[in-house]
BATI-904406 format. One record per atom (N, C-alpha, C): atom name; x, y, z; residue in one letter. Coordinates in Angstrom, 3 decimals. Layout:
<tifis>
TIFI   atomo         px         py         pz   residuo
TIFI      CA          X          Y          Z         A
...
</tifis>
This chain:
<tifis>
TIFI   atomo         px         py         pz   residuo
TIFI       N      1.322     -1.373     -0.413         M
TIFI      CA      0.135      0.135      0.399         M
TIFI       C      0.948      1.230      0.033         M
TIFI       N      1.151      2.351     -0.889         P
TIFI      CA      1.547      3.497     -0.977         P
TIFI       C      1.931      4.653     -0.182         P
TIFI       N      2.362      4.952      0.501         K
TIFI      CA      2.096      5.888      1.367         K
TIFI       C      1.330      7.100      1.348         K
TIFI       N      0.833      8.212      2.435         K
TIFI      CA      0.516      9.325      1.514         K
TIFI       C      1.238     10.489      1.437         K
TIFI       N      1.258     10.917      0.805         Q
TIFI      CA      2.384     12.343      0.452         Q
TIFI       C      1.888     13.513      1.428         Q
TIFI       N      2.682     13.958      1.923         L
TIFI      CA      2.549     15.140      2.922         L
TIFI       C      3.166     16.081      2.294         L
TIFI       N      1.868     16.989      2.503         S
TIFI      CA      1.831     18.295      1.742         S
TIFI       C      3.057     19.324      2.466         S
TIFI       N      3.306     20.179      1.778         A
TIFI      CA      5.028     21.016      2.117         A
TIFI       C      4.571     21.583      3.682         A
TIFI       N      3.005     21.988      3.596         A
TIFI      CA      2.774     22.393      5.027         A
TIFI       C      2.754     21.491      6.137         A
TIFI       N      1.992     20.757      5.854         Q
TIFI      CA      2.211     19.030      7.251         Q
TIFI       C      3.603     18.672      7.758         Q
TIFI       N      4.488     19.287      6.432         L
TIFI      CA      6.056     18.555      6.511         L
TIFI       C      6.670     19.461      7.516         L
TIFI       N      6.614     20.887      6.733         A
TIFI      CA      6.785     21.775      8.002         A
TIFI       C      6.422     22.204      9.369         A
TIFI       N      5.491     21.209      9.627         Q
TIFI      CA      4.755     21.596     10.872         Q
TIFI       C      6.087     20.285     11.814         Q
TIFI       N      5.441     18.923     10.713         R
TIFI      CA      5.590     18.070     11.933         R
TIFI       C      7.348     17.951     12.100         R
TIFI       N      8.226     19.065     11.434         R
TIFI      CA      9.972     19.122     11.943         R
TIFI       C      9.755     19.985     12.848         R
TIFI       N      9.033     21.121     12.928         A
TIFI      CA      8.855     21.679     13.658         A
TIFI       C      8.528     21.405     15.186         A
TIFI       N      8.056     20.375     14.956         A
TIFI      CA      7.242     19.781     16.197         A
TIFI       C      8.579     18.741     16.958         A
TIFI       N      9.519     18.204     15.954         A
TIFI      CA     10.531     17.439     16.430         A
TIFI       C     11.130     18.353     17.080         A
TIFI       N     12.035     19.303     16.223         H
TIFI      CA     13.022     20.372     16.898         H
TIFI       C     12.210     20.319     19.204         H
TIFI       N     10.665     21.105     18.365         S
TIFI      CA     10.275     21.098     19.545         S
TIFI       C     11.115     20.215     21.115         S
TIFI       N     10.700     19.237     20.727         L
TIFI      CA     10.348     17.431     21.547         L
TIFI       C     11.304     17.151     22.018         L
TIFI       N     13.045     17.797     20.777         H
TIFI      CA     14.158     17.521     20.761         H
TIFI       C     14.982     18.568     21.603         H
TIFI       N     14.615     19.699     21.142         A
TIFI      CA     15.336     20.904     22.334         A
TIFI       C     14.756     20.913     23.898         A
TIFI       N     13.037     19.716     24.066         L
TIFI      CA     12.900     20.434     25.758         L
TIFI       C     13.097     19.101     26.391         L
TIFI       N     14.005     17.338     25.712         Y
TIFI      CA     14.375     16.532     25.812         Y
TIFI       C     15.461     15.783     25.535         Y
TIFI       N     16.201     15.375     26.187         D
TIFI      CA     17.596     14.393     25.692         D
TIFI       C     16.296     13.793     24.467         D
TIFI       N     17.213     12.806     23.635         S
TIFI      CA     16.482     12.130     22.276         S
TIFI       C     17.066     10.643     23.512         S
TIFI       N     18.414     10.882     23.633         R
TIFI      CA     18.515      9.497     24.563         R
TIFI       C     17.315      8.615     25.138         R
TIFI       N     16.689      9.730     25.458         D
TIFI      CA     15.289      9.372     27.278         D
TIFI       C     14.365      8.886     26.495         D
TIFI       N     14.042     10.141     25.188         L
TIFI      CA     12.486      9.842     24.786         L
TIFI       C     13.039      8.440     24.126         L
TIFI       N     13.764      7.989     23.547         T
TIFI      CA     13.810      5.977     22.775         T
TIFI       C     14.644      5.545     24.076         T
TIFI       N     14.772      5.519     25.692         R
TIFI      CA     14.988      4.930     26.460         R
TIFI       C     14.904      3.286     26.184         R
TIFI       N     13.505      3.539     26.505         A
TIFI      CA     12.530      1.904     26.359         A
TIFI       C     12.183      1.287     25.280         A
TIFI       N     12.685      1.675     23.848         A
TIFI      CA     12.525      0.797     23.054         A
TIFI       C     13.677      0.559     22.926         A
TIFI       N     14.985      0.971     22.884         R
TIFI      CA     16.291      0.509     22.467         R
TIFI       C     15.951     -0.803     23.990         R
TIFI       N     15.546     -0.549     24.664         R
TIFI      CA     15.501     -1.601     25.817         R
TIFI       C     14.592     -3.067     25.742         R
TIFI       N     13.765     -1.939     24.638         A
TIFI      CA     12.324     -3.867     24.218         A
TIFI       C     13.693     -4.183     23.126         A
TIFI       N     14.258     -3.601     22.039         N
TIFI      CA     14.979     -4.239     21.268         N
TIFI       C     15.940     -5.070     22.236         N
TIFI       N     16.827     -4.681     22.729         R
TIFI      CA     17.902     -5.654     23.207         R
TIFI       C     17.340     -6.511     23.576         R
TIFI       N     16.703     -6.506     24.282         E
TIFI      CA     15.364     -7.876     25.293         E
TIFI       C     15.254     -8.168     24.205         E
TIFI       N     15.111     -8.220     22.796         R
TIFI      CA     14.280     -9.388     21.733         R
TIFI       C     15.638     -9.506     21.051         R
TIFI       N     16.483     -9.432     20.714         Y
TIFI      CA     17.345     -9.335     19.869         Y
TIFI       C     18.084    -10.858     20.728         Y
TIFI       N     18.399    -10.140     22.718         G
TIFI      CA     18.734    -10.853     23.215         G
TIFI       C     18.326    -12.757     23.332         G
TIFI       N     17.075    -11.786     23.822         N
TIFI      CA     16.298    -13.797     23.185         N
TIFI       C     15.732    -14.442     22.285         N
TIFI       N     16.125    -13.836     21.151         Q
TIFI      CA     16.678    -14.387     20.144         Q
TIFI       C     17.670    -15.464     19.931         Q
TIFI       N     19.052    -14.881     20.898         V
TIFI      CA     19.936    -15.583     20.676         V
TIFI       C     19.856    -16.089     21.691         V
TIFI       N     19.824    -16.702     22.737         R
TIFI      CA     19.381    -17.066     22.861         R
TIFI       C     18.279    -18.336     23.151         R
TIFI       N     17.383    -18.287     22.288         A
TIFI      CA     16.276    -19.558     22.157         A
TIFI       C     17.301    -19.894     21.044         A
TIFI       N     18.414    -19.279     20.927         E
TIFI      CA     19.401    -20.612     19.315         E
TIFI       C     20.732    -21.083     20.060         E
TIFI       N     20.761    -20.041     21.213         H
TIFI      CA     22.059    -20.624     21.625         H
TIFI       C     21.310    -20.614     23.315         H
TIFI       N     21.339    -21.351     23.941         P
TIFI      CA     21.028    -21.919     25.410         P
TIFI       C     21.919    -21.381     26.457         P
TIFI       N     22.716    -21.768     25.845         N
TIFI      CA     24.140    -22.128     26.603         N
TIFI       C     25.591    -21.237     26.794         N
TIFI       N     24.633    -20.035     25.697         L
TIFI      CA     25.776    -19.184     26.372         L
TIFI       C     26.764    -18.123     26.861         L
TIFI       N     27.605    -17.886     26.849         R
TIFI      CA     27.278    -16.840     28.531         R
TIFI       C     26.692    -15.416     28.693         R
TIFI       N     26.779    -15.469     29.176         P
TIFI      CA     25.491    -13.637     29.046         P
TIFI       C     26.176    -12.363     27.849         P
TIFI       N     27.863    -12.171     28.242         A
TIFI      CA     28.599    -11.804     26.823         A
TIFI       C     28.595    -11.600     26.067         A
TIFI       N     28.157    -13.280     25.626         E
TIFI      CA     28.432    -13.695     24.048         E
TIFI       C     26.923    -13.410     23.625         E
TIFI       N     26.130    -13.390     24.659         V
TIFI      CA     24.806    -13.844     24.009         V
TIFI       C     24.590    -11.797     23.253         V
TIFI       N     25.478    -10.976     25.072         A
TIFI      CA     24.957     -9.534     24.605         A
TIFI       C     25.617     -9.592     22.822         A
TIFI       N     27.041     -9.598     22.942         R
TIFI      CA     27.857     -9.832     21.101         R
TIFI       C     26.912     -9.765     20.281         R
TIFI       N     26.077    -10.911     20.206         R
TIFI      CA     25.326    -11.413     19.183         R
TIFI       C     24.768    -10.634     18.825         R
TIFI       N     23.482    -10.284     20.191         A
TIFI      CA     22.902     -8.887     20.127         A
TIFI       C     22.650     -8.446     19.558         A
TIFI       N     23.963     -7.256     19.925         R
TIFI      CA     24.169     -6.074     19.132         R
TIFI       C     24.556     -6.744     17.696         R
TIFI       N     24.780     -7.581     17.624         H
TIFI      CA     25.205     -7.773     15.698         H
TIFI       C     23.787     -8.554     14.775         H
TIFI       N     22.564     -8.569     16.015         L
TIFI      CA     21.618     -7.949     15.696         L
TIFI       C     20.760     -7.442     14.735         L
TIFI       N     21.142     -6.466     15.844         E
TIFI      CA     20.396     -4.851     15.935         E
TIFI       C     20.930     -3.914     14.432         E
TIFI       N     22.326     -4.737     14.433         Q
TIFI      CA     23.467     -3.801     13.745         Q
TIFI       C     22.419     -4.355     11.801         Q
TIFI       N     22.605     -5.848     12.146         A
TIFI      CA     22.146     -6.387     11.071         A
TIFI       C     20.650     -5.712     10.624         A
TIFI       N     19.754     -5.472     11.291         H
TIFI      CA     19.046     -5.612     11.221         H
TIFI       C     18.303     -3.581     10.452         H
TIFI       N     19.204     -3.117     11.032         M
TIFI      CA     19.530     -1.831     10.703         M
TIFI       C     20.022     -1.325      9.385         M
TIFI       N     20.955     -2.046      9.019         Q
TIFI      CA     21.688     -2.515      7.558         Q
TIFI       C     20.858     -2.877      6.647         Q
TIFI       N     19.962     -3.912      7.516         T
TIFI      CA     18.511     -4.427      5.972         T
TIFI       C     17.964     -3.015      5.775         T
TIFI       N     17.552     -2.314      6.883         I
TIFI      CA     16.486     -0.941      7.388         I
TIFI       C     16.780     -0.048      5.967         I
TIFI       N     18.395     -0.307      5.848         S
TIFI      CA     18.997      1.178      5.094         S
TIFI       C     18.950      0.937      3.947         S
TIFI       N     18.988     -0.767      3.887         L
TIFI      CA     19.441     -0.876      2.750         L
TIFI       C     17.745     -0.928      1.872         L
TIFI       N     17.203     -1.041      2.298         A
TIFI      CA     15.098     -0.690      1.764         A
TIFI       C     14.777      0.654      1.896         A
TIFI       N     16.357      1.865      2.267         G
TIFI      CA     15.622      2.907      2.247         G
TIFI       C     16.105      3.250      0.247         G
TIFI       N     17.887      2.392      0.468         V
TIFI      CA     18.483      3.038     -0.481         V
TIFI       C     17.816      2.687     -2.208         V
TIFI       N     17.595      1.044     -1.788         R
TIFI      CA     16.940      0.531     -2.791         R
TIFI       C     15.548      1.404     -3.375         R
TIFI       N     14.086      1.714     -2.069         A
TIFI      CA     13.345      2.765     -2.785         A
TIFI       C     13.747      4.252     -3.659         A
TIFI       N     15.074      4.716     -3.019         R
TIFI      CA     15.378      6.260     -3.292         R
TIFI       C     15.579      5.164     -4.881         R
TIFI       N     16.467      4.733     -5.175         Q
TIFI      CA     17.024      4.382     -6.465         Q
TIFI       C     15.789      3.826     -7.741         Q
TIFI       N     13.935      3.229     -6.966         R
TIFI      CA     13.031      2.451     -7.876         R
TIFI       C     12.128      3.885     -8.053         R
TIFI       N     12.815      4.755     -7.031         K
TIFI      CA     11.672      6.879     -7.790         K
TIFI       C     12.761      7.740     -8.495         K
TIFI       N     13.855      7.303     -8.203         A
TIFI      CA     14.747      8.110     -8.897         A
TIFI       C     14.244      7.830    -10.708         A
TIFI       N     14.338      6.423    -10.616         A
TIFI      CA     14.303      5.369    -12.401         A
TIFI       C     13.141      5.182    -12.465         A
TIFI       N     12.082      5.660    -11.269         S
TIFI      CA     10.840      6.222    -12.750         S
TIFI       C     10.615      7.619    -12.749         S
</tifis>
């Protein structure tokens, strides 16, 4: 399903709201719960596949799973921009 395009005014309004939010609060505080949930999710995934690993190794592998996920998202963005440029 295609995303709805925002008007220039809507985009400007959302950017202003984001700047106001980040002026009032530290970004790390705003995303702390989400980052914790992601760490737990990746850690649980590693522990399910390798239940006998030491906690330090679980954390290391979980970080790599998270980085792989972020790279996959980045690649999807690159491909979307390429498709848009080609059309």
